[in-house]
C-alpha positions in Angstrom: 18.6 -12.1 6.5 16.7 -11.9 9.9 18.1 -9.2 12.3 18.3 -9.8 16.0 16.8 -6.6 17.5 16.5 -7.9 21.1 19.1 -5.3 22.3 17.0 -2.5 20.6 13.6 -3.3 22.0 14.6 -5.2 25.3 18.0 -4.0 26.5 19.4 -5.1 29.8 20.8 -1.7 30.4 20.7 1.8 28.6 23.0 4.8 28.3 22.0 8.3 26.9 25.2 9.8 25.4 24.7 13.6 25.3 22.3 13.8 28.2 21.7 17.2 29.3 19.8 19.6 31.7 19.1 22.0 28.9 15.5 21.6 28.0 16.4 23.0 24.5 18.5 20.1 23.8 17.2 16.5 22.6 19.4 14.8 25.1 17.3 16.3 27.8 14.0 15.0 26.4 15.4 11.4 25.8 17.0 11.2 29.2 13.9 12.5 31.0 11.8 9.7 29.1 14.4 7.1 29.8 14.3 7.8 33.6 10.5 7.0 33.6 11.2 3.4 34.3 14.4 3.4 36.4 13.6 0.1 38.1 13.2 -1.8 34.8 16.8 -1.6 34.0 20.0 0.5 34.7 19.8 3.8 33.0 23.0 5.7 32.6 23.4 9.4 31.7 26.6 10.4 29.9 27.9 14.0 29.4 31.5 14.7 28.5 31.6 17.5 31.3 30.4 15.1 33.9 28.5 16.6 36.9 24.9 15.9 37.5 22.1 15.6 34.8 18.5 15.6 36.0 19.8 15.2 39.5 21.9 12.1 38.7 25.6 11.8 38.5 26.7 11.6 34.8 29.6 9.7 33.5 32.1 11.4 31.3 32.2 8.4 28.8 30.6 5.2 28.2 33.8 3.6 29.5 33.6 5.7 32.7 30.3 3.8 33.6 32.2 0.7 34.6 29.5 -1.8 33.7 28.1 -3.4 30.4 25.7 -1.1 28.5 23.3 -2.9 25.9 21.8 0.1 24.1 23.3 3.5 23.7 21.3 6.5 22.5 23.8 9.0 21.0 22.5 12.7 20.8 25.7 14.7 20.3 26.9 17.3 17.9 27.7 16.0 14.4 31.5 16.3 14.6 31.5 13.9 17.7 29.1 11.2 16.4 31.6 8.8 14.9 33.8 8.9 18.0 30.7 8.4 20.0 29.8 5.3 17.9 33.3 3.9 18.1 33.3 4.3 21.9 30.0 2.4 22.2 31.2 -0.4 20.0 34.5 -0.6 22.0 32.4 -0.9 25.3 30.4 -3.8 23.8 27.2 -1.8 23.0 24.8 -4.1 21.0 22.3 -1.5 19.8 22.7 2.2 19.0 20.1 4.8 18.4 21.5 7.6 16.4 19.8 11.0 17.2 22.4 13.1 15.6 21.6 14.5 12.0 23.9 15.8 9.2 24.7 12.6 7.1 23.0 11.3 4.1 20.4 14.1 4.2 23.2 16.5 4.0 24.6 15.4 0.7 27.4 13.0 -0.7 29.9 13.5 1.9 27.4 12.9 4.7 26.3 9.7 2.8 29.9 8.4 2.7 30.3 9.2 6.5 27.1 7.3 7.2 28.0 4.4 5.1 31.4 4.0 6.9 29.6 4.2 10.4 27.1 1.6 9.3 30.0 -0.8 8.2 31.6 -0.5 11.6 28.4 -1.2 13.4 27.7 -4.3 11.4 31.3 -5.5 11.6 30.9 -5.4 15.3 27.6 -7.4 15.3 25.8 -4.5 16.6 22.6 -2.7 15.1 21.9 1.1 14.5 18.7 2.9 14.2 19.1 6.3 12.4 21.1 8.4 12.3 18.9 11.5 12.1 16.2 9.8 13.9 14.0 10.8 17.0 14.3 7.7 19.1 12.5 4.4 20.0 9.9 3.4 22.5 8.5 -0.1 23.5 5.6 0.1 26.0 5.8 -3.8 26.3 9.3 -3.5 27.9 9.0 -0.1 29.3 11.6 1.3 27.1 11.2 5.1 26.6 13.8 6.7 24.4 11.8 9.1 22.5 10.8 12.7 23.3 7.0 11.8 23.3 5.0 9.4 25.5 2.9 7.0 23.5 -0.3 5.4 25.1 0.0 1.6 25.5 -1.7 -0.5 22.9 -1.4 -2.8 20.0 0.0 -0.8 17.2 3.6 -0.6 16.2 4.3 2.7 14.7 7.3 3.0 12.3 7.7 6.6 11.1 10.0 9.0 9.3 8.1 11.8 10.8 7.9 12.8 14.5 5.1 15.3 13.9 3.0 12.7 12.1 3.7 10.2 14.8 2.1 12.7 17.4 -0.8 13.6 15.2 -1.6 9.9 14.9 -1.5 9.6 18.6 -3.9 12.5 19.1 -6.3 11.3 16.5 -6.1 7.8 17.8 -7.0 8.5 21.4 -10.8 9.0 21.0 -10.8 5.5 19.4 -9.0 3.9 22.2 -5.8 3.4 20.0 -2.5 2.9 21.7 1.0 1.9 20.7 3.1 -1.2 21.5 6.2 0.3 19.8 7.5 3.4 18.2 10.5 3.7 16.0 11.7 6.8 14.2 13.3 5.4 11.0 15.7 8.2 10.4 18.1 7.5 7.5 17.9 3.7 7.8 21.7 3.4 7.5 21.6 0.0 9.1 18.4 -1.1 10.6 15.8 -0.7 7.8 12.0 -0.5 7.4 12.1 -4.1 6.4 14.0 -5.3 9.4 11.5 -3.5 11.8 8.4 -4.6 9.9 9.7 -8.3 10.3 10.6 -7.9 14.0 7.2 -6.4 14.7 5.4 -9.2 12.8 7.1 -11.5 15.4 6.3 -9.4 18.3 3.2 -10.9 19.9 1.7 -7.7 21.7 1.7 -5.9 18.3 -1.5 -6.5 16.5 -1.1 -4.1 13.7 1.9 -2.3 12.1 1.5 1.4 11.0 4.1 2.9 8.7 4.8 6.5 7.5 7.7 6.2 5.0 9.1 8.5 2.5 12.2 6.1 1.7 11.2 2.4 1.5 14.8 1.5 0.7 14.1 -1.9 -0.9 10.4 -1.6 -1.7 10.0 -5.1 -2.9 11.5 -6.4 0.2 9.0 -4.2 2.3 6.2 -5.7 0.2 7.4 -9.2 0.7 7.8 -8.6 4.5 4.3 -7.1 4.9 2.8 -9.9 3.0 4.4 -12.5 5.4 3.7 -10.4 8.5 0.5 -12.4 9.4 -1.0 -9.1 10.8 -2.4 -6.0 9.2 0.0 -3.3 7.9 -1.1 0.1 7.2 1.0 2.3 5.0 1.0 6.2 4.6 3.6 7.4 2.2 4.4 10.7 0.4 6.0 11.5 -3.0 3.5 9.4 -5.1 3.0 12.1 -7.8 3.4 11.8 -11.5 6.6 13.9 -12.1 8.6 10.8 -12.8 6.5 9.9 -15.9 7.0 13.1 -17.7 10.2 12.1 -19.3 9.2 8.4 -20.1 10.2 7.0 -23.5 7.3 4.5 -23.9 3.5 4.3 -23.4 4.2 2.1 -20.2 6.6 4.8 -18.7 4.1 7.6 -19.5 1.2 5.7 -17.9 3.1 4.5 -14.8 3.5 6.9 -11.8 5.1 6.2 -8.5 1.7 6.1 -6.9 0.6 3.3 -9.4 3.5 1.2 -8.4 3.2 1.9 -4.6 -0.6 1.1 -4.9 0.2 -2.1 -6.9 2.7 -3.4 -4.3 0.2 -2.7 -1.5 -2.5 -4.7 -3.2 -0.3 -7.6 -4.1 1.0 -7.6 -0.4 -2.3 -7.0 1.4 -1.3 -3.7 2.7 -3.8 -1.1 3.6 -2.7 2.0 1.7 -4.0 5.3 3.2 -3.5 8.9 2.0 -3.8 10.9 5.2 -3.2 10.6 9.0 -7.0 10.8 9.4 -7.6 7.9 7.1 -4.7 5.9 8.8 -6.5 6.5 12.2 -9.9 5.3 10.6 -8.2 2.1 9.3 -6.4 1.4 12.5 -9.6 1.9 14.7 -11.3 -0.6 12.3 -8.6 -3.2 12.6 -8.5 -2.8 16.3 -12.0 -4.0 16.6 -10.6 -7.4 15.5 -13.6 -8.5 13.7 -13.2 -9.1 9.9 -15.2 -10.6 7.1 -14.5 -11.7 3.5 -17.7 -10.6 2.2 -18.9 -7.1 1.2 -22.7 -7.4 1.7 -23.5 -4.4 3.9 -26.6 -3.6 5.8 -27.1 0.2 6.4 -29.3 0.8 9.4 -30.4 4.2 10.3 -33.1 6.3 12.2 -33.5 9.0 9.4 -34.0 8.6 5.6 -31.3 11.1 4.8 -28.6 9.5 6.7 -29.6 6.0 5.4 -29.4 7.3 1.8 -26.0 9.1 2.2 -24.6 6.0 4.1 -25.7 3.7 1.4 -24.1 5.9 -1.3 -20.9 6.2 0.8 -20.7 2.4 1.2 -21.1 1.7 -2.4 -18.6 4.4 -3.3 -16.2 2.7 -1.0 -16.6 -0.7 -2.9 -19.0 -2.3 -0.5 -22.4 -3.8 -1.7 -25.7 -2.8 -0.3 -28.1 -5.3 -1.4 -31.9 -5.4 -0.8 -32.7 -7.8 2.1 -34.5 -11.0 1.2 -38.1 -12.0 2.4 -36.9 -14.0 5.3 -34.6 -11.2 6.7 -37.3 -8.6 6.2 -39.9 -10.7 8.1 -37.7 -11.1 11.1 -37.1 -7.4 11.3 -40.8 -6.8 10.9 -41.3 -8.7 14.2 -39.1 -6.0 16.0 -40.0 -2.8 14.2 -43.1 -0.9 13.7 -45.3 -0.7 10.5 -43.7 2.5 8.9 -40.2 1.2 9.4 -38.5 0.5 6.2 -36.7 -3.1 6.2 -35.4 -3.3 2.5 -32.0 -1.8 3.0 -31.2 0.8 4.2 -33.2 -0.3 7.2 -34.9 2.9 8.8 -36.5 3.0 12.3 -38.6 5.9 10.9 -39.0 7.4 14.4 -39.3 4.3 16.5 -36.0 5.1 18.2 -37.7 8.0 20.0 -40.5 5.7 21.3 -38.3 2.8 22.2 -34.5 3.3 22.1 -34.2 -0.4 22.6 -35.2 -0.9 19.1 -31.7 0.1 18.0 -30.3 -3.0 19.7 -33.1 -5.3 18.6 -32.6 -4.2 14.9 -28.7 -4.7 15.1 -29.4 -8.2 16.5 -31.6 -9.1 13.4 -29.1 -7.7 11.1 -26.1 -9.4 12.6 -28.2 -12.6 12.8 -29.1 -13.0 9.2 -26.9 -14.8 6.7 -27.7 -12.3 4.0 -25.4 -9.6 5.5 -21.7 -9.7 6.1 -21.4 -6.2 8.0 -23.6 -3.6 9.4 -23.2 0.3 9.2 -25.4 2.1 11.7 -25.8 5.7 11.1 -27.6 8.8 12.4 -28.8 10.0 15.7 -27.9 7.3 18.0 -26.0 8.9 21.0 -28.2 11.9 20.9 -30.6 10.9 23.5 -27.9 10.4 26.1 -25.8 13.4 25.0 -29.0 15.9 24.9 -30.9 14.5 27.9 -33.7 13.2 26.0 -32.9 14.8 22.5 -35.7 15.1 20.0 -39.2 14.5 21.4 -38.3 14.8 25.0 -38.4 11.9 27.4 -35.4 13.1 29.5 -34.0 10.4 31.7 -36.0 7.7 30.4 -34.8 8.1 26.9 -31.2 8.6 28.1 -31.3 5.4 30.1 -33.0 3.5 27.4 -30.3 4.5 24.8 -27.5 3.5 27.2 -29.2 0.2 27.8 -29.4 -0.2 23.9 -25.7 0.5 23.6 -24.8 -2.3 26.2 -27.2 -4.6 24.3 -25.5 -3.8 21.0 -22.2 -4.7 22.5 -23.6 -8.0 23.8 -25.2 -8.8 20.4 -22.0 -8.0 18.3 -19.9 -10.4 20.8 -22.4 -13.1 20.3 -22.7 -12.7 16.5 -19.2 -11.4 15.6 -19.6 -9.5 12.4 -18.1 -6.1 11.5 -20.3 -3.3 13.0 -19.4 0.3 12.5 -21.4 3.3 13.8 -21.6 6.9 12.5 -23.1 9.2 15.0 -24.0 13.0 15.1 -22.9 12.6 18.8 -19.8 10.4 18.7 -18.5 11.5 22.2 -21.8 10.9 23.9 -22.0 8.3 26.8 -23.9 5.8 24.6 -21.3 5.9 21.9 -18.5 5.7 24.4 -20.0 2.4 25.6 -19.8 1.1 22.0 -16.2 2.6 21.5 -14.9 1.1 24.8 -16.2 -2.1 23.7 -14.1 -2.1 20.4 -17.0 -1.0 18.1 -15.6 1.8 16.0 -17.7 5.0 16.1 -17.1 7.9 13.8 -18.7 11.4 13.3 -18.3 11.3 9.3 -20.2 8.9 7.2 -17.4 8.3 4.8 -15.2 7.4 7.6 -17.4 4.7 8.8 -17.6 3.3 5.3 -13.9 3.4 4.9 -13.6 1.5 8.2 -15.9 -1.2 7.0 -13.7 -1.7 3.9 -10.7 -2.1 6.2 -12.6 -4.8 8.0 -13.3 -6.6 4.8 -10.4 -9.1 4.3 -10.0 -10.6 0.8 -10.3 -14.2 0.4 -6.8 -15.9 0.5 -7.2 -16.9 -3.2 -7.7 -13.2 -4.0 -4.4 -12.1 -2.3 -1.9 -12.5 -5.0 1.4 -12.0 -2.9 4.7 -10.6 -4.2 6.1 -12.8 -6.9 9.7 -13.8 -6.5 12.1 -12.4 -9.1 13.5 -14.9 -11.7 17.3 -15.5 -11.9 19.0 -12.7 -13.8 19.6 -13.5 -17.5 22.5 -12.4 -19.6 22.3 -8.7 -20.7 20.3 -7.8 -23.7 22.9 -6.9 -26.3 20.5 -5.8 -29.2 17.8 -3.4 -27.9 16.6 -2.7 -31.4 13.2 -3.5 -32.7 14.1 -7.0 -34.1 16.4 -7.7 -31.2 13.6 -7.2 -28.7 11.2 -9.3 -30.9 13.9 -12.2 -30.9 14.2 -11.9 -27.2 10.4 -12.3 -26.6 9.9 -15.0 -29.4 12.5 -17.2 -27.7 10.3 -16.9 -24.5 7.2 -18.1 -26.5 5.7 -14.8 -27.5 4.2 -15.1 -31.0 4.8 -12.5 -33.6 3.8 -12.3 -37.3 6.5 -13.0 -39.9 8.8 -10.1 -40.2 12.1 -8.9 -41.9 14.3 -5.8 -41.3 15.4 -3.9 -44.5 17.4 -1.0 -45.4 16.8 -0.6 -49.1 14.5 -1.7 -52.0 16.5 -4.8 -52.5 15.7 -6.0 -49.1 12.1 -4.8 -49.6 11.9 -7.1 -52.5 13.4 -10.1 -50.6 10.8 -9.6 -47.8 8.0 -9.5 -50.3 9.1 -12.8 -51.8 9.6 -14.4 -48.3 5.9 -14.1 -47.3 2.7 -13.0 -48.9 0.7 -9.8 -48.3 -1.1 -7.9 -47.1 2.0 -6.4 -45.6 2.7 -3.8 -42.8 5.7 -1.4 -43.1 7.2 0.2 -39.9 10.0 2.8 -39.7 12.5 1.6 -37.0 14.3 3.8 -34.5 11.5 6.4 -34.5 10.0 7.2 -31.2 6.1 6.6 -31.2 6.1 5.4 -34.9 2.3 5.7 -35.4 2.2 9.4 -34.3 5.1 10.1 -36.7 3.4 8.5 -39.7 5.9 5.7 -39.5 3.5 2.7 -39.7 1.5 1.7 -42.9 -1.1 -1.1 -42.6 -3.0 -3.3 -45.0 -0.6 -2.9 -47.9 -2.3 -5.4 -50.3 0.4 -6.2 -52.5 4.2 -5.4 -53.7 3.2 -2.3 -55.5 1.5 -0.9 -52.4 4.4 -1.9 -50.3 7.0 -0.2 -52.5 4.9 2.8 -52.7 4.6 3.0 -49.0 8.3 2.6 -48.5 9.3 5.3 -50.9 6.9 7.8 -49.4 7.9 6.9 -45.8 11.7 7.0 -46.6 11.2 10.4 -48.0 9.5 11.8 -45.1 11.3 10.2 -42.3 14.6 8.9 -43.7 14.7 6.2 -41.1 18.0 3.9 -41.0 16.0 0.8 -41.4 12.4 -0.5 -41.7 10.5 -3.6 -40.8 8.3 -5.5 -43.2 5.7 -7.7 -41.6 2.9 -9.9 -42.5 -0.4 -8.1 -41.8 -2.3 -9.8 -38.9 -6.1 -10.4 -39.3 -7.6 -8.0 -36.8 -11.1 -9.1 -37.3 -12.8 -9.8 -33.9 -9.5 -9.0 -32.0 -9.0 -6.9 -28.9 -5.7 -4.9 -28.7 -4.0 -4.9 -25.2 -0.9 -3.1 -24.0 1.5 -5.1 -21.8 4.4 -3.3 -20.3 7.1 -3.6 -17.6 8.6 -0.6 -15.8 11.5 -1.1 -13.5 11.1 1.1 -10.4 14.2 1.9 -8.4 12.5 0.8 -5.2 10.1 -2.0 -6.1 11.8 -3.3 -9.1 9.8 -4.6 -12.1 6.2 -3.4 -12.1 3.8 -4.6 -14.8 1.0 -2.8 -16.5 -1.8 -4.4 -18.7 -4.6 -2.6 -20.3 -6.4 -1.6 -23.4 -3.8 -1.1 -26.1 -3.3 0.3 -29.5 -2.9 4.0 -30.6 -5.4 5.2 -28.0 -3.7 3.8 -25.0 -2.8 6.9 -23.3 -6.0 8.6 -24.2 -8.2 5.7 -22.8 -5.9 5.2 -19.8 -7.7 1.9 -19.0 -4.8 0.1 -17.3 -4.0 -2.0 -14.2 -0.8 -2.6 -12.3 1.0 -5.3 -10.4 4.6 -6.1 -9.3 6.3 -8.3 -11.9 6.5 -11.2 -12.9 2.8 -11.9 -13.3 1.6 -15.5 -12.9 -1.0 -16.2 -15.7 -4.0 -16.4 -13.1 -2.9 -12.8 -11.7 -2.7 -11.4 -15.2 -6.2 -12.8 -16.0 -7.4 -11.0 -12.8 -5.9 -7.8 -13.9 -7.4 -8.0 -17.3 -10.8 -8.6 -15.7 -10.4 -5.5 -13.5 -10.3 -3.2 -16.5 -13.2 -0.8 -17.1 -13.5 -2.2 -20.5 -13.3 -5.9 -19.4 -16.8 -6.8 -20.9 -15.1 -6.4 -24.4 -13.1 -9.5 -23.6 -16.2 -11.7 -23.4 -17.8 -10.3 -26.6 -20.2 -7.4 -27.0 -22.8 -6.5 -29.7 -22.4 -9.7 -31.5 -18.7 -9.9 -31.4 -17.2 -13.2 -30.2 -15.3 -13.6 -26.9 -11.4 -13.7 -27.0 -9.0 -16.0 -25.7 -8.2 -14.4 -22.3 -6.5 -17.5 -20.9 -4.0 -17.4 -23.9 -3.5 -13.6 -23.3 -2.7 -14.3 -19.7 -0.2 -16.9 -20.5 1.7 -14.6 -22.9 1.6 -11.7 -20.3 3.3 -14.1 -17.9 6.0 -14.8 -20.5 6.6 -11.1 -21.2 6.7 -10.0 -17.7 9.1 -12.8 -16.8 11.4 -11.8 -19.5 11.4 -8.2 -18.2 11.8 -9.2 -14.8 14.8 -11.4 -15.7 16.6 -8.4 -17.3 17.8 -5.9 -14.8 19.3 -3.8 -17.5 15.8 -3.1 -19.1 14.1 -0.1 -17.8 11.1 -0.6 -19.9 9.7 -3.4 -22.0 6.5 -3.0 -23.8 4.2 -4.9 -26.2 1.7 -2.8 -27.9 -0.6 -3.9 -29.2 -0.9 -7.4 -28.2 -3.7 -8.7 -30.4 -6.0 -11.1 -28.5 -8.2 -13.2 -30.8 -10.9 -15.7 -30.3 -8.4 -18.4 -30.9 -5.0 -17.1 -29.8 -2.7 -14.2 -29.3 -0.3 -12.2 -31.5 2.1 -9.6 -30.5 2.3 -6.9 -33.1 4.8 -4.4 -31.9 7.4 -4.4 -29.0 10.1 -2.1 -27.7 12.7 -1.9 -24.9 14.3 0.8 -23.3 17.7 0.1 -21.5 18.6 1.4 -18.2 
């Protein structure tokens, strides 16, 4: 449900409860910031002792102010927080920013107190940010209720870390990055990350949303909000390690880590996932340029062979293409470059820049103008002539002025031919590079940063953006999670299995042998990882072989029951694994990959939020390292990928409809040239 956060970001009046003259107290920092815009709205300072704070008369309570207050910042000792919230609600406050800590982060008792406060806030029709937060700021409404000052700009920063917010501001300054809003998320007792993403998506001055989150709350709702935002969302998160996979009871669980699910959700939603504050700054600087492309064909332009080769490698490692330019493009470049210049890609001035700095701009114009190129990465010495008063080869003022003229010309060309252009320079702070940066052309000192920026400027085609699938209606709980119960559940959804019968003794074995012909498969049930335990016997040609295998297996394992199945024809088939793991934050997440007994060894798997439409399932299959096997290799025929994708949709839909299933897995799913057969399945209940 859409939250109205008008009183949070554009209040008519503000009060700081717990305002203080003591610089060591947070109430001092927030009050000082709040007074930066005293003419925008009334700002009231509240201190229970009264007197003056920061040279202004302080009210002893909110009621003592004597006029309406829209937003209250509460920074008081923990024991007095509930009373301060109740006072605020009684005075008609519509938004509360809770600085005070000591709630959910302190344990169960604190969580209970926090929930009770949030309930009272919602019942009053108000909103609460925090508690345990560091404040909010909105440069577009001159609302300053955080300890730090944020440079104005187009990025809304939603963060669970104050220090990281400060680092992002420091890193962003050289790139001209500024912030429309800042919100310290705190404990998200009431206003959540999802609420804030949705509101920032509607906020016209915000051009991009940057998030640092350790706790997503409802991760799937976050992904859905980000997918619907209509503007870039960049996510930095922590705690994406593999510890959660260690106790898994299935291959799916063992192969699925928190990082896999977060990455899958981001891919589905079109969120830029980053690993460090530095990478977040790179991506935001790229997005701030405003120019994006759906193509990945990149021209590398350099003034030195080493820089060009390294940049080409970095671009390809980042997932970009660096194709050789065609004859037409090369001929055009020959008209502006000298004979020894290389025009294949990388394009290398080969020393011409020292003779004629304007050749930089002329070459950029040629590359931006050709339809063989989607983006340009310029790398090397550009900027050095102005920075070093002539740089290599001398020339002094003439080279400096020529390079500055070239920088202005590059800006003009990029505006006339708007394709992504990123620059790596040995002198990123030089006057020439500053001309580029101030015009919105990203400039970096590191080649890999420039390549990462270009990737961020490459927007996928709409058809390639899968989005976040809605969950199906919840189905009745699965009563029988045993082997044959899971088979029955999946069979009812249209997943094909070989004929099978559960048996507990030799009489049942005989009945199964009479029910269908061999060859047979015998499986010991209620045994984890049956193959590893010697609980699977394949290719049992006749009844004698079946009985022999049963007696041997029963003597070794003593399983309570066994499954006798018709042996599928494995000829020309490819074994896949299809699994769904229910994540506490993001809900059901699907995994598909190369299956069979070597699943965990090969680790060739791909992830997406479930359920998977057939088209998305096929895309995941095509993304595997071993995807070429699906189309036939070394004389083997191609398999029916479309049929596999349809069955994957059914499996993931079943799992998504059963909240009580923690893990559901089909392994292997045998894909044949003319169909699909599920050969084994299991479920783990929550």
